[in-house]
C-alpha positions in Angstrom: -3.6 14.0 0.4 -0.7 16.4 -0.1 2.1 15.1 -2.1 5.5 16.9 -3.2 7.9 15.3 -6.1 5.6 12.2 -5.4 7.2 9.0 -6.4 4.6 7.7 -9.1 7.1 6.4 -11.0 8.6 2.4 -11.2 10.6 2.4 -8.2 9.2 -1.8 -7.6 11.9 -4.1 -6.3 11.7 -6.9 -8.9 12.4 -9.6 -6.1 9.1 -8.7 -3.9 6.1 -10.7 -3.9 3.9 -8.2 -5.4 5.8 -7.4 -8.5 4.3 -10.3 -9.7 0.9 -8.3 -10.0 2.1 -4.7 -10.3 5.8 -4.9 -12.0 6.5 -1.7 -12.3 5.1 -0.2 -8.8 3.0 3.0 -8.8 3.7 3.5 -12.9 1.2 1.4 -12.9 -1.4 3.7 -11.1 -1.6 5.6 -14.5 -0.4 3.3 -17.7 -0.1 -0.3 -18.6 -2.5 -2.0 -15.7 -4.9 1.9 -15.3 -4.8 1.2 -11.5 -6.7 4.5 -11.4 -9.1 4.1 -14.0 -10.1 0.4 -13.0 -10.8 1.6 -9.7 -14.2 0.1 -8.7 -14.0 1.7 -4.9 -15.5 4.8 -5.1 -12.2 6.9 -3.4 -13.2 9.8 -5.9 -15.8 10.7 -4.3 -14.2 10.3 -1.2 -10.8 11.8 -1.7 -9.1 15.1 -2.4 -5.6 14.7 -3.7 -2.7 17.4 -4.2 0.4 16.8 -6.2 3.2 18.3 -7.4 6.3 17.5 -9.7 8.7 19.9 -11.0 9.8 21.1 -14.2 13.4 19.3 -13.6 12.6 16.5 -11.1 14.0 13.6 -11.1 14.3 11.9 -14.7 12.5 14.9 -16.5 15.0 14.4 -19.2 14.6 10.7 -19.1 12.0 8.6 -21.7 8.8 7.4 -21.0 10.1 4.0 -21.9 12.3 3.7 -18.5 9.4 4.7 -16.1 11.3 6.8 -14.1 10.3 10.4 -15.1 8.9 12.1 -12.2 7.2 14.9 -13.8 6.0 12.7 -16.8 4.0 10.5 -14.0 3.1 13.4 -12.1 1.4 14.4 -15.5 -0.1 11.3 -16.1 -1.4 11.0 -13.3 -3.3 14.1 -12.9 -4.6 13.3 -16.4 -5.9 9.7 -14.8 -7.5 11.4 -12.0 -9.6 13.7 -13.7 -10.9 11.3 -16.3 -11.9 9.2 -13.0 -13.5 12.2 -11.3 -11.0 12.4 -8.8 -11.0 15.8 -6.6 -7.5 16.7 -7.6 -4.9 19.9 -8.1 -1.7 19.0 -9.8 0.8 21.7 -9.6 4.1 21.4 -11.9 7.2 23.9 -10.4 8.5 25.9 -13.0 12.6 25.8 -13.4 12.5 23.8 -10.1 13.9 20.2 -9.0 13.3 17.5 -6.8 11.2 18.5 -3.6 12.3 22.0 -4.1 11.4 24.1 -1.4 10.4 27.0 -3.0 7.4 24.8 -4.5 6.3 23.8 -1.0 6.5 27.6 0.4 5.1 28.8 -2.0 1.8 26.5 -2.2 1.9 24.3 0.9 -0.9 27.0 2.6 -3.4 26.9 -0.3 -2.9 23.1 -0.6 -4.1 22.5 3.0 -6.6 24.8 2.5 -8.0 22.7 -0.2 -7.4 19.6 0.8 -9.6 20.0 4.1 -12.2 22.1 2.3 -15.4 21.1 3.7 -14.1 18.4 6.0 -16.4 17.7 8.8 -15.8 15.7 11.3 -17.5 12.6 12.8 -19.8 13.7 15.9 -18.8 11.4 18.6 
């Protein structure tokens, strides 16, 4: 997976049925419910994840309690992935805003090589 300025924040519609289970949406991956930490499917051995958030990303100065700080969500997700043993890379774009093209241009080729490294397609 490759994601730039991934929405790992609380964007859950409170009227959606899944909000009863995941009240803070993607924020629950790395805090409160600790969905990454509590995953028992063994995905950490199968997945390779590259994600980015930027220094001036959406909500970069917002308090953690609001659950809408993209940079904080990215760093907390990276810490959760590391603790669980996932193959991951997290890149913080210094001085960049949300979905900054200069960060993507500077890192996408390396991200794709890293994500697909060692991939062996199934034999037909």
